[in-house]
C-alpha positions in Angstrom: -73.1 92.2 86.3 -70.1 91.5 88.2 -69.9 88.6 90.7 -68.4 89.5 94.0 -65.4 87.6 95.0 -66.1 85.0 97.5 -64.6 85.5 100.9 -63.6 82.1 102.1 -61.6 80.5 104.7 -58.4 80.6 102.7 -58.5 84.4 102.5 -59.1 84.8 106.2 -56.3 82.5 107.0 -53.9 84.3 104.8 -54.9 87.6 106.4 -54.4 86.1 109.9 -51.0 84.7 109.0 -49.8 88.0 107.7 -50.9 89.7 110.9 -49.1 87.1 113.1 -45.9 87.4 111.1 -46.0 91.2 111.5 -46.6 90.9 115.3 -43.8 88.3 115.6 -41.3 90.5 113.8 -42.4 93.5 115.7 -41.9 91.6 118.9 -38.4 90.5 117.9 -37.6 94.0 116.8 -38.5 95.3 120.2 -36.1 92.7 121.8 -33.3 93.8 119.5 -33.9 97.5 120.3 -34.0 96.9 124.0 -30.9 94.6 124.1 -28.3 97.3 124.9 -30.3 98.6 127.8 -31.1 95.2 129.1 -27.5 94.1 128.7 -26.3 97.2 130.7 -28.9 96.4 133.4 -27.7 92.8 133.7 -24.1 93.9 134.0 -25.0 96.2 136.9 -26.9 93.3 138.5 -23.9 91.0 138.2 -21.6 93.7 139.7 -24.1 94.1 142.5 -24.2 90.4 143.1 -20.4 90.4 143.4 -20.4 93.3 145.8 -23.1 91.7 147.9 -21.2 88.4 148.3 -18.0 90.3 149.3 -19.9 92.3 151.9 -21.5 89.1 153.4 -18.1 87.3 153.4 -16.5 90.3 155.2 -19.4 90.2 157.8 -18.9 86.5 158.3 -15.2 87.0 159.0 -15.8 89.9 161.3 -18.5 88.0 163.2 -16.7 84.6 163.4 -17.1 84.5 167.1 -20.9 84.6 166.8 -21.6 83.2 163.4 -20.5 80.2 161.4 -21.0 79.2 157.8 -23.8 76.7 157.1 -24.8 74.5 154.2 -26.5 77.4 152.4 -23.2 79.2 152.3 -21.7 76.5 150.2 -24.7 76.2 147.9 -24.8 80.0 147.3 -21.0 80.0 146.6 -21.4 77.3 144.0 -24.4 79.1 142.4 -22.5 82.4 142.2 -19.5 80.7 140.5 -21.9 79.1 137.9 -23.7 82.5 137.3 -20.4 84.4 136.7 -19.2 81.7 134.4 -22.4 81.6 132.4 -22.6 85.4 132.3 -19.2 85.6 130.7 -19.4 82.7 128.3 -23.1 82.8 127.2 -24.0 86.5 127.5 -21.0 88.7 127.2 -19.2 86.7 124.5 -22.3 86.2 122.4 -23.2 89.9 122.6 -19.8 91.0 121.5 -19.7 88.5 118.6 -23.1 89.5 117.3 -22.5 93.3 117.3 -19.1 92.9 115.6 -17.0 93.7 118.6 -14.1 91.3 118.9 -12.1 93.0 121.6 -11.3 90.6 124.4 -12.5 90.9 128.0 -15.5 92.8 129.4 -13.9 96.2 129.3 -16.0 97.7 126.4 -18.2 100.5 127.6 -21.9 100.1 127.3 -22.4 103.2 125.1 -20.1 101.7 122.4 -22.1 98.5 122.3 -25.3 100.6 121.9 -23.9 102.7 119.0 -22.7 99.6 117.2 -26.2 98.2 117.3 -27.8 101.0 115.2 -26.5 99.6 111.9 -28.7 96.5 112.1 -31.9 97.7 113.8 -33.9 97.5 110.6 -32.3 94.5 109.0 -35.2 92.2 109.8 -34.2 89.4 107.4 -30.6 89.3 108.6 -30.0 86.1 110.5 -28.3 88.1 113.2 -31.6 89.8 113.9 -33.1 86.6 115.3 -30.0 85.7 117.3 -30.0 89.2 118.9 -33.7 88.8 119.8 -32.9 85.4 121.4 -30.0 86.9 123.2 -32.2 89.6 124.7 -34.7 87.0 126.0 -31.8 85.1 127.6 -30.6 88.3 129.1 -34.0 89.1 130.7 -34.4 85.5 132.0 -30.8 85.5 133.4 -31.3 88.9 135.0 -34.2 87.4 137.0 -32.0 84.6 138.3 -29.3 87.0 139.3 -31.8 89.2 141.2 -33.3 86.2 143.0 -29.8 85.0 144.0 -28.8 88.4 145.2 -31.9 88.7 147.3 -31.2 85.3 148.8 -27.6 86.1 149.9 -28.0 87.5 153.4 -25.9 87.0 156.5 -28.8 85.1 158.1 -29.3 82.8 155.2 -25.7 81.7 154.6 -24.6 81.5 158.3 -25.9 80.1 161.6 -25.7 82.1 164.7 -23.4 81.0 167.4 -25.0 82.4 170.4 -22.3 84.1 172.5 -24.4 83.2 175.5 -23.9 79.5 174.7 -20.3 78.8 173.8 -17.1 80.9 173.9 -14.3 79.1 172.1 -11.1 78.2 174.0 -7.7 77.7 172.6 -7.1 74.0 172.5 -4.6 71.5 170.9 -5.9 68.9 168.5 -6.3 65.4 169.8 -6.2 63.6 166.5 -2.6 62.5 167.2 -3.4 61.4 170.8 -6.0 58.6 170.3 -6.3 57.7 174.0 -7.3 61.3 174.9 -9.6 61.4 171.9 -11.4 58.4 173.2 -11.9 60.1 176.6 -13.3 63.2 174.8 -15.7 61.1 172.7 -17.0 59.3 175.7 -17.7 62.6 177.5 -19.4 64.1 174.5 -21.5 61.2 173.4 -22.4 59.6 176.7 -21.1 61.4 179.8 -22.9 64.7 179.3 -26.3 63.0 178.6 -26.2 60.6 181.5 -24.3 62.4 184.3 -24.8 65.7 186.1 -21.5 65.9 188.0 -18.2 64.7 186.5 -14.6 65.0 187.7 -11.6 64.6 185.5 -8.5 64.0 187.6 -4.9 62.8 187.1 -1.3 63.8 187.3 -0.2 67.4 186.4 0.6 67.9 182.7 -1.3 64.8 181.7 -3.7 66.7 179.5 -6.9 67.2 181.5 -7.3 70.9 180.7 -6.8 70.3 177.0 -9.6 67.7 176.9 -11.9 70.1 178.7 -11.1 72.8 176.2 -11.8 70.5 173.2 -15.1 69.5 174.8 -16.1 73.2 175.2 -15.4 73.9 171.5 -17.2 70.8 170.4 -20.4 71.8 172.2 -21.0 74.4 169.4 -23.2 71.5 168.2 -24.6 69.6 171.1 -24.9 65.8 170.9 -28.3 64.2 170.4 -30.4 64.3 173.6 -28.7 67.4 175.0 -29.8 71.0 174.5 -27.8 73.7 176.3 -28.6 77.4 176.8 -25.1 78.1 178.2 -21.7 76.6 178.2 -19.7 78.5 180.9 -15.9 78.2 181.1 -14.3 79.2 184.4 -10.6 79.2 185.1 -10.0 78.6 188.8 -8.1 81.5 190.4 -5.1 79.8 192.0 -3.5 83.1 192.9 -6.2 84.0 195.5 -5.6 82.4 199.0 -8.9 83.2 200.7 -12.0 81.2 199.9 -14.2 84.4 200.0 -12.0 86.0 197.3 -12.1 82.8 195.2 -15.9 82.7 195.3 -16.2 86.3 194.4 -13.8 85.9 191.4 -15.8 82.9 190.1 -19.1 84.7 190.5 -17.8 87.7 188.6 -16.7 85.4 185.7 -20.1 83.6 185.6 -22.1 86.9 185.7 -19.9 88.3 182.9 -20.7 85.3 180.7 -24.4 85.7 181.4 -24.3 89.5 180.7 -25.3 90.3 184.2 -22.1 91.9 185.5 -22.6 95.0 187.6 -26.1 94.2 188.6 -25.3 93.0 192.1 -22.6 92.9 194.7 -21.6 90.9 197.8 -23.9 88.1 198.7 -26.4 89.3 196.1 -24.3 87.7 193.3 -25.2 84.2 194.6 -28.9 85.0 194.3 -28.6 86.5 190.9 -26.7 83.5 189.6 -29.1 81.1 191.2 -32.1 82.8 189.6 -30.5 83.3 186.2 -29.7 79.6 185.8 -32.7 78.1 187.6 -34.8 77.4 184.5 -31.8 77.1 182.1 -30.0 74.1 180.7 -26.3 74.9 181.2 -22.9 73.2 181.5 -20.3 74.7 183.8 -16.7 73.8 183.0 -14.2 74.4 185.8 -10.5 74.4 185.0 -9.4 73.6 188.5 -11.3 73.7 191.8 -10.7 73.4 195.5 -12.2 71.3 198.2 -12.6 74.4 200.4 -15.2 75.8 198.0 -18.8 74.7 197.7 -20.9 75.1 194.5 -23.8 76.3 196.6 -21.7 79.2 197.8 -21.3 80.3 194.2 -25.0 80.0 193.3 -24.9 76.6 191.6 -27.5 74.5 193.2 -28.8 70.9 193.0 -32.2 72.5 192.4 -30.9 73.4 188.9 -32.5 70.4 187.3 -30.9 70.9 183.9 -27.6 72.1 185.2 -24.4 70.1 184.7 -20.9 70.6 186.1 -17.5 69.2 184.9 -14.4 69.8 187.0 -10.8 69.3 186.1 -9.5 68.4 189.6 -6.0 69.6 190.5 -7.1 69.1 194.2 -7.2 65.3 194.8 -9.3 65.7 197.9 -12.3 66.6 195.7 -12.8 63.0 195.0 -13.7 62.5 198.7 -15.6 65.7 199.3 -17.4 66.4 196.0 -20.4 64.2 195.1 -20.0 63.0 191.5 -21.8 60.8 189.1 -18.6 59.9 187.3 -14.9 60.2 188.0 -12.5 59.9 185.1 -8.9 59.4 185.8 -6.7 60.5 182.9 -3.7 58.2 182.7 -0.4 59.0 181.2 0.0 58.4 177.5 0.9 55.0 176.3 4.3 54.7 174.5 2.7 54.7 171.1 0.7 57.9 171.8 3.7 59.6 173.3 5.7 58.9 170.2 3.0 60.2 168.0 2.7 63.4 169.9 6.5 63.8 169.9 6.7 63.3 166.1 3.8 65.7 165.6 5.6 68.5 167.4 9.0 67.8 165.7 7.1 68.0 162.4 10.1 66.4 160.5 9.4 62.9 159.4 12.9 62.4 158.1 14.6 63.6 161.2 12.4 61.4 163.4 13.2 58.3 161.3 16.9 59.0 161.3 16.9 59.5 165.1 14.2 56.9 166.0 16.3 55.3 168.7 17.1 58.6 170.3 13.5 59.7 170.1 12.3 56.5 171.8 14.8 57.0 174.6 13.7 60.6 175.1 10.0 59.8 175.1 10.6 57.0 177.6 12.2 59.4 180.1 9.3 61.9 179.7 6.9 59.3 181.3 3.9 59.9 179.0 3.1 63.4 180.2 1.8 65.5 177.2 2.8 68.8 178.7 6.4 67.6 179.3 6.6 66.0 175.9 5.5 69.2 174.3 8.1 71.3 176.1 11.1 69.0 175.5 10.1 68.3 171.8 9.8 72.0 171.2 13.4 72.4 172.3 14.6 69.5 170.1 12.7 71.0 167.1 14.7 74.2 167.4 18.0 72.3 167.6 18.1 69.3 165.4 21.7 68.3 165.8 22.3 64.7 166.9 24.7 65.9 169.5 22.0 68.0 171.1 19.6 65.1 171.2 22.2 62.8 172.8 22.9 65.5 175.3 19.2 65.8 176.1 19.1 62.0 176.8 22.0 62.2 179.2 20.3 65.1 181.0 17.0 63.3 181.2 18.5 60.1 182.5 20.2 61.8 185.4 18.7 61.1 188.8 18.6 64.8 189.5 17.8 67.2 186.7 19.7 70.5 186.1 17.9 73.8 186.6 17.9 74.7 182.9 15.9 71.5 182.1 13.5 72.3 184.9 12.9 75.8 183.5 11.1 74.3 180.5 7.4 75.1 180.6 6.1 71.6 181.0 8.7 70.5 183.6 8.3 73.8 185.5 4.6 73.0 185.8 5.3 69.5 187.1 7.8 70.9 189.6 5.2 73.4 190.8 2.7 70.6 191.2 5.2 68.5 193.2 6.0 71.4 195.4 2.3 72.1 196.0 1.5 68.5 196.9 4.7 68.2 199.0 3.7 71.3 201.0 0.4 69.7 202.0 2.2 66.9 203.8 3.2 66.8 207.4 6.8 66.5 208.3 6.9 62.7 208.8 4.8 62.2 205.6 7.3 64.2 203.7 10.0 61.9 204.9 8.0 58.9 203.8 7.7 60.1 200.2 11.4 61.1 200.0 12.3 57.6 201.3 10.2 56.0 198.6 12.4 57.9 196.0 15.4 55.8 197.1 14.2 52.8 195.1 15.2 52.8 191.4 12.9 54.3 188.8 10.1 52.0 187.6 10.8 49.8 190.6 7.6 48.3 192.0 7.9 48.6 195.8 6.2 46.0 198.0 3.9 48.0 200.3 4.6 45.8 203.4 8.4 46.2 203.0 8.0 50.0 202.5 5.9 50.3 205.6 8.3 48.2 207.6 11.1 50.5 206.5 9.1 53.6 207.5 8.5 52.1 210.9 12.2 51.2 211.4 13.1 54.8 210.5 10.4 56.1 212.9 8.6 58.0 210.2 5.2 56.7 211.3 3.2 57.9 214.3 3.0 54.8 216.4 2.0 55.5 220.1 1.7 51.7 220.3 4.9 50.2 218.9 3.3 47.2 217.3 3.7 46.2 213.7 -0.1 46.0 213.1 -0.5 49.6 214.3 2.3 50.6 212.0 0.6 48.9 209.0 -2.6 50.8 209.7 -0.8 54.1 210.0 1.2 53.3 206.9 -1.9 52.5 204.9 -3.2 56.0 205.8 0.0 57.6 204.7 0.0 55.7 201.4 -3.6 56.6 200.7 -2.7 60.3 201.0 0.4 60.0 198.8 -1.6 58.2 196.2 -4.3 60.8 196.2 -1.7 63.5 195.7 -0.3 61.5 192.8 3.1 61.3 194.5 2.8 57.5 194.4 0.8 55.3 192.1 -0.6 51.9 193.0 0.6 49.6 190.2 -0.6 46.3 191.7 -2.7 45.2 194.6 0.3 45.1 197.0 2.8 47.3 195.2 3.3 51.0 194.5 5.9 52.9 192.5 6.9 56.5 192.2 6.4 58.5 188.9 9.8 59.0 187.2 9.7 62.8 187.2 8.5 63.1 190.8 11.2 60.7 191.9 13.9 63.0 190.4 12.3 66.0 192.1 12.2 64.1 195.4 15.9 63.1 195.2 17.0 66.7 195.0 14.8 67.6 198.0 16.6 67.3 201.4 14.9 65.4 204.2 13.2 67.7 206.7 15.6 68.7 209.4 18.6 68.0 207.1 20.4 70.9 205.5 22.2 69.0 202.8 21.2 66.0 200.7 22.2 63.0 202.7 20.6 60.3 200.5 22.8 58.7 197.9 21.4 56.6 195.1 23.5 54.5 192.8 21.2 52.1 191.1 20.9 50.5 187.7 23.0 48.2 185.5 25.0 51.2 184.2 26.4 51.9 187.6 29.6 50.2 188.5 31.2 52.3 191.2 31.2 52.9 194.9 30.5 56.0 196.9 33.5 58.1 197.8 34.8 58.1 201.4 33.3 61.5 202.0 29.9 60.4 200.7 29.9 57.4 203.0 30.6 59.7 205.9 27.8 62.1 205.0 25.3 59.4 204.1 22.1 58.8 206.1 20.5 56.6 203.5 22.4 54.7 200.7 20.8 52.8 197.8 23.1 50.5 195.7 20.3 48.3 194.3 21.5 46.4 191.2 24.7 48.3 191.0 26.9 45.5 189.6 28.8 45.4 192.9 31.5 42.8 193.2 33.0 44.1 196.5 32.4 46.6 199.2 34.8 48.9 201.0 36.4 47.3 204.0 35.2 49.6 206.7 33.4 52.7 205.6 33.0 55.5 208.1 29.2 56.0 208.3 28.1 56.4 211.9 25.0 58.4 210.8 23.7 55.9 208.3 20.2 54.6 209.0 19.3 52.7 205.7 21.5 50.6 203.4 20.0 48.9 200.3 22.4 46.4 198.8 19.9 44.0 197.2 20.0 42.5 193.8 23.8 42.3 193.4 24.4 38.7 192.5 28.1 39.2 191.9 28.6 40.4 195.5 29.5 37.1 197.2 31.3 38.3 200.3 31.3 41.1 202.9 34.6 42.0 204.7 34.5 41.4 208.4 34.9 45.0 209.5 32.3 46.4 207.1 29.5 46.9 209.7 31.7 48.1 212.5 31.0 51.8 212.1 27.2 51.5 211.4 25.9 51.6 214.9 22.8 53.6 213.9 21.8 51.5 210.9 18.1 50.6 211.1 17.3 49.0 207.8 19.6 46.5 206.0 18.5 44.9 202.8 20.7 42.2 201.4 18.1 40.1 199.6 18.9 38.3 196.3 22.7 38.6 196.8 25.3 36.0 196.3 26.6 36.2 199.9 27.4 32.9 201.6 28.1 34.2 205.1 27.4 37.3 207.2 30.5 38.8 208.9 30.7 38.8 212.7 30.7 42.6 212.6 26.9 42.4 212.2 26.8 42.4 215.9 27.7 46.1 215.8 24.3 46.9 214.3 22.7 47.5 217.7 20.0 49.8 216.2 19.0 47.5 213.4 15.2 47.0 213.1 14.7 45.3 209.7 17.0 42.7 208.1 16.2 41.2 204.7 18.2 38.1 203.7 15.5 36.5 201.6 16.6 34.7 198.4 20.3 34.7 199.4 20.3 31.0 198.3 24.0 30.4 199.2 23.4 31.5 202.8 23.4 28.4 205.0 23.7 29.7 208.5 23.1 32.8 210.6 26.2 34.1 212.5 26.1 33.6 216.2 26.6 37.3 216.7 23.1 38.0 215.4 21.8 37.4 218.9 23.1 40.8 219.9 20.6 42.5 217.6 18.2 43.2 220.5 16.1 45.8 218.6 15.6 43.7 215.5 11.8 43.6 214.6 11.7 42.1 211.1 13.8 39.2 209.8 13.3 37.6 206.4 15.3 34.5 205.6 13.0 32.9 203.0 14.6 31.3 200.0 18.0 30.8 201.7 19.6 27.5 202.4 18.5 27.8 206.0 15.6 25.3 205.9 14.7 25.2 209.6 14.5 27.7 212.3 18.0 28.6 213.6 18.4 28.5 217.4 19.7 32.1 217.4 16.2 33.3 216.5 15.0 32.6 220.1 17.4 35.3 221.4 15.9 38.0 219.2 13.5 39.2 221.9 12.2 42.2 220.0 11.2 40.2 216.9 7.8 41.1 215.6 7.8 39.7 212.0 9.6 36.4 211.0 9.6 34.9 207.5 11.4 31.6 206.7 11.3 28.5 204.5 10.8 25.1 206.1 12.1 21.7 204.9 11.1 18.8 207.1 14.2 16.7 206.4 16.5 19.6 207.4 15.0 20.0 210.9 16.1 16.8 212.5 19.8 16.0 211.8 19.6 12.8 213.8 16.4 10.9 212.7 17.1 8.1 215.2 16.4 10.5 218.1 12.7 11.5 217.9 11.9 14.9 219.3 8.5 16.2 220.4 8.7 19.5 218.5 8.8 20.3 214.8 9.8 23.9 214.4 9.6 25.7 217.7 11.4 24.4 220.7 9.6 24.4 224.1 9.6 27.9 225.7 10.4 29.8 222.5 7.0 31.5 222.6 8.1 33.0 226.0 11.2 34.4 224.4 9.5 35.7 221.2 6.5 37.1 223.0 6.3 40.2 220.7 6.0 38.1 217.5 3.0 39.3 215.5 3.5 37.9 212.0 4.9 34.5 211.2 5.3 33.5 207.5 6.3 29.9 206.8 7.0 28.6 203.3 6.6 24.9 203.3 9.2 23.5 200.9 8.5 19.9 201.6 6.3 17.8 203.9 3.0 19.3 203.0 0.7 16.6 204.3 -2.1 17.7 206.6 -0.4 16.1 209.6 2.6 18.4 209.3 0.4 21.4 208.8 -1.6 20.5 211.9 1.5 20.1 214.0 2.8 23.6 212.9 -0.6 25.1 213.8 -0.5 23.4 217.1 2.9 24.7 217.9 2.0 28.3 217.1 -1.0 28.2 219.5 1.4 29.3 222.2 2.2 32.4 220.3 -1.4 33.2 219.8 -2.0 32.8 223.5 0.9 35.2 224.3 -0.1 37.8 221.7 -3.6 38.4 220.6 -2.3 40.2 217.5 -0.4 37.1 216.3 -1.0 36.0 212.7 0.2 32.9 211.0 0.8 33.0 207.2 1.2 29.4 206.1 1.6 28.3 202.5 0.2 24.8 202.1 1.6 22.9 199.1 -0.7 20.6 197.2 -0.3 16.8 197.2 0.9 16.6 193.6 4.6 16.3 193.1 6.5 17.7 190.2 9.2 15.2 189.4 11.3 17.8 187.6 11.9 20.0 190.6 14.6 18.8 192.9 16.5 20.5 195.7 20.0 19.4 197.0 19.7 18.9 200.8 22.8 17.5 202.6 23.5 15.2 199.7 20.0 13.9 199.5 17.6 14.7 196.6 14.3 16.1 197.9 11.3 16.5 195.6 9.7 19.9 195.7 5.9 19.8 195.5 4.0 22.2 193.3 2.3 24.5 195.9 -1.3 25.6 195.5 -2.7 29.0 196.4 -3.6 29.5 200.0 -6.5 31.5 201.3 -5.9 35.2 200.9 -4.6 37.2 203.8 -5.8 40.7 204.6 -2.5 42.6 204.5 0.1 40.1 203.3 1.3 40.7 199.7 2.5 37.2 199.4 -0.9 35.7 198.8 -2.9 35.1 195.7 -1.9 33.6 192.4 0.1 35.2 189.6 1.0 33.8 186.2 4.6 32.7 185.8 7.2 35.1 184.7 8.8 34.3 181.4 10.5 37.5 180.3 13.8 37.2 182.2 16.5 34.8 181.1 19.9 33.8 182.5 22.0 32.8 179.5 25.4 31.0 180.0 28.0 31.6 177.3 31.4 30.1 176.6 34.0 32.8 175.7 37.7 33.2 175.6 38.7 35.6 178.4 42.4 36.2 178.3 42.9 39.2 180.6 41.3 42.0 182.5 41.0 44.0 179.3 39.0 41.2 177.7 36.8 41.0 180.8 36.1 44.7 180.8 35.4 44.8 177.1 33.0 41.9 177.2 31.2 43.4 180.2 30.9 46.8 178.6 29.6 45.3 175.4 26.9 43.2 177.1 25.7 46.0 179.4 25.1 48.3 176.4 22.6 45.8 175.0 19.1 46.8 175.8 17.5 44.3 178.2 20.7 43.1 179.9 20.6 43.6 183.7 23.6 41.7 185.0 26.8 40.1 183.8 28.8 37.6 185.8 32.1 36.1 184.7 34.1 33.1 185.6 37.6 33.5 184.1 38.8 30.0 185.2 35.9 28.3 183.4 35.8 30.8 180.6 32.1 31.3 181.4 29.9 34.4 181.1 26.4 34.4 182.7 24.1 37.1 181.3 20.8 37.9 183.0 18.0 40.0 181.4 15.2 40.1 178.9 17.2 39.5 175.8 17.4 36.7 173.2 20.7 34.6 173.3 21.1 35.0 169.6 21.2 38.8 170.1 23.9 38.4 172.7 26.1 36.3 170.4 25.5 38.6 167.4 26.4 41.7 169.4 29.5 40.2 170.8 30.6 39.0 167.3 30.3 42.6 166.1 32.6 43.7 168.9 35.1 41.0 167.9 34.3 38.6 170.6 33.5 35.0 169.8 30.8 33.4 171.9 28.6 30.3 172.0 26.1 28.8 174.3 27.5 26.8 177.2 27.2 23.1 176.4 26.6 23.6 172.7 28.7 21.7 170.1 31.8 23.6 169.1 32.4 24.4 165.4 29.7 24.2 162.8 28.9 26.4 159.9 27.6 29.9 159.9 27.9 32.3 162.8 28.9 29.7 165.4 26.1 27.5 164.2 23.9 30.0 166.0 20.6 28.7 164.8 21.2 25.1 166.1 22.5 26.4 169.4 19.4 28.5 170.1 17.2 25.7 168.8 18.7 23.1 171.1 19.3 25.1 174.2 17.3 24.0 177.3 14.5 26.3 178.6 13.4 25.7 182.2 10.3 27.7 183.1 10.0 26.4 186.7 6.9 24.5 185.8 8.5 21.1 186.5 10.4 21.1 183.2 11.8 18.0 181.7 14.9 16.5 183.2 18.0 15.6 181.2 16.8 12.0 180.6 13.4 13.2 179.3 15.1 15.7 177.0 17.1 12.9 175.4 13.9 11.0 174.7 14.5 8.4 177.4 17.6 7.0 175.6 20.3 9.1 177.4 23.0 6.9 178.8 24.3 7.5 182.3 27.9 8.7 182.5 30.5 6.0 182.7 28.1 3.2 181.8 29.0 2.4 178.2 28.0 3.8 175.0 30.2 4.5 172.0 33.1 6.7 172.3 31.7 9.1 169.8 28.5 9.4 171.6 30.3 9.9 174.9 32.4 12.6 173.3 29.5 14.2 171.7 27.5 14.4 175.0 30.6 15.0 177.2 29.5 18.4 178.4 26.0 17.3 179.1 27.1 14.2 181.0 29.6 16.2 183.0 26.8 18.6 184.0 24.7 15.7 185.3 27.6 14.3 187.3 28.5 17.7 188.8 25.0 18.8 189.5 22.9 15.7 190.3 20.0 17.3 192.1 20.3 21.0 192.4 17.3 23.4 192.5 16.5 25.5 189.5 18.1 29.0 189.6 15.9 31.2 191.9 15.4 33.7 189.0 14.2 37.2 189.6 13.9 37.4 193.3 12.3 40.5 194.7 11.3 40.8 198.3 8.6 38.4 197.4 9.6 35.4 195.2 8.1 34.7 191.8 4.9 32.7 191.7 6.1 30.0 189.4 9.1 29.0 191.5 8.3 25.7 193.2 9.5 27.1 196.5 7.2 30.0 196.4 4.3 29.4 194.1 1.8 30.7 196.6 3.5 34.1 196.8 1.9 36.9 195.0 4.4 38.5 192.7 3.6 41.5 190.5 3.4 41.1 186.7 6.4 42.0 184.6 8.5 44.8 186.0 12.2 45.9 185.9 13.9 42.6 186.4 16.9 41.8 188.6 18.8 38.6 188.8 20.1 37.2 192.1 20.9 33.6 191.5 23.6 31.3 190.2 22.8 30.3 186.7 25.9 28.2 186.4 24.1 25.6 188.6 22.8 24.3 185.3 25.5 25.2 182.7 23.6 23.5 179.8 20.6 25.7 180.2 19.3 29.1 179.3 16.9 29.4 182.1 13.8 31.6 182.0 13.5 33.0 185.5 
């Protein structure tokens, strides 16, 4: 009997294992068989993915105005690059290797790959079999990823919509190279739009206002935090339309077109449509230009639009008065560093700019910080890079009147158009006022009071009451209008100046009522010539400010002249007697800060003279008796002269309305033994000067309260005669600066250190200013053999940047240089020109370049702050001349001792004396004087030959 075989767990396990192995191999075999088909399907999917990406990229480019790439776009692009790389390296290359196809690339047709696979379909134990099965699994898995990515690549997924109803991009220049403008843009974008509802950006033409507005428009594609906008609407103001109704219609059409509502209304209905369309919307309206004759309400923009904001680029200055704003931003001209960056950016040639850096700086300086002008001129220089062309451009730009070819450049043409537009808005007399202001040199800060006095003298102001106070009020109104029109700019509280480019345009504009140009301007240290005889004859107004004049024509024929500016010519020490004889119509004569010692008797011929400025002519000791014939004289300024008490001739000037003079107590009573009852004004003078309105007295000495009270008591008669009379009295403090002395009839008088008086409403001579320390008068010893040497030295010095005046004394072999320049630079430049120089009073000889370091180190600096006297500089051990001491010491200090003997108690050089003296001068410390400006010298620096005096 047979025993059945037991069926146990081992048999069942073996049977199960065998079945699993069969299924496993069958499953792998299925993968291997399907591999060619799956590979072909994957290839099609990869090709489809490529095609989809190309289509989407083309759509993005075509719809760039309405769509922009977002973060998903970058992620999808990176994923596609990875898929294509993986497909080639881990799918295609493996497949070709396993099927025995070694041909490179992916160019093998699919049917060939399928045929090659038939030879190994049944080779189950071949190692390649399992690799092929694994490859098919990878193909299927990879195909799923490709499909998912392809489905994800849509235009909506990889881009964000730029709603055309929100922002339309404007063409704008980058601001990265103009940091000051970038700062304005950032403040607008980050803070201004969130906090303000109405904003005005104003400034000069071509200063860059429109470009900032365009950059702001483009930047609002992404709004700042706290601001959500439905619309950003750009409107270019139609300047070509003259009538307000036509302007309003044009603006409405542009707004309706942006809103997609054009054609839905006409006439007055456009206003209603715009009002309703924007009523519940959050919008920003950007106006490139606007007019004070247009109201936003007339367009359909209402204050009821709670979420509506408006920014206006104001070409019309009157908008600032008539348009209610939350914020007004004045865009200033570019600072020098930004101007140079913009210039270099346009030239786009770093090597060229470095090689011509001096020329580039000079060109940029003349363009006055206006981006539009810099762009135009730099564009021309970029085309023609020759040094000769750049030098020619500098000469053309420095000319007082520009040629027509230069004015045809885009930026300059726009400035000229803006000037003509502003000029056309002025009345005839106001036009004369702005053209008169152009007579002053470029960058010259003009004292407002002096300018108004000149306007009154020329009868440019409407003054039905011929008083000075009325003229000042009328002048203030004119100035306000000129400043609003950007024709003048207020640089300090009591000073204005004219923009450089506008000044050039004004100089070529004839005065109203005059057919030809009758104003002649010859100013600046580079000018060293006179007007021709024909020019003198044609002239109505002549400006020879700081012209290096040493003499004047004997008797020029100029019967029609009304203004003559001769100030700031220290080398002009005398005027020929017949000079004024043919100037019967002269109304304004400015001789201040000159070296003249005496006025010629021919001044009596100036019967029409209204304003005479002699201030800071420190060598002037008396007024000529003939001055009493100037019956129409209204303004007389003799401050800072050597006339220290009121001349008797003043009492005969019956038309005088403004008098300014310096007062020294010791000078007013030549015979102290005879005591007189009056201090300044003799009895009855108030009856003779009954028109006097302004009296300015600078107290040089005698500042005690008793003296001041006596002066105030004496002027009470003037106050009783004229209720418009004003006394401007500068009270010195009680402290005495022992270092400041003035020579007065052989007697040394200490000058007190004046304090600041109470401010005066209209007088620019009040207030406190920090001392000037940028202008120096340096005295050099040089060998001057002949006129040729003299001209060469003068020419060399005037070429040095910062030198303003040169005065020579051939007899003493002395050269006085005035300007903002280091003495070492002067000596070095002269040495290069073959001219030996050393500081006056320095030891001769020594090593090196004239022992220059020691000279500069030991030279005296007097800053008008009560500087040390000679004894104190010597440490208190200086011996007085002629009182012993070793011969060597005497010889060593010979020049210094001689200086003390020759000049025992002279005042410090008056320095840079404008119409109003510098605040740090002991005479005039209470005067308000503007911060550093183009400096002019008008004193005699040889008064202290040992010193290099900071004026």
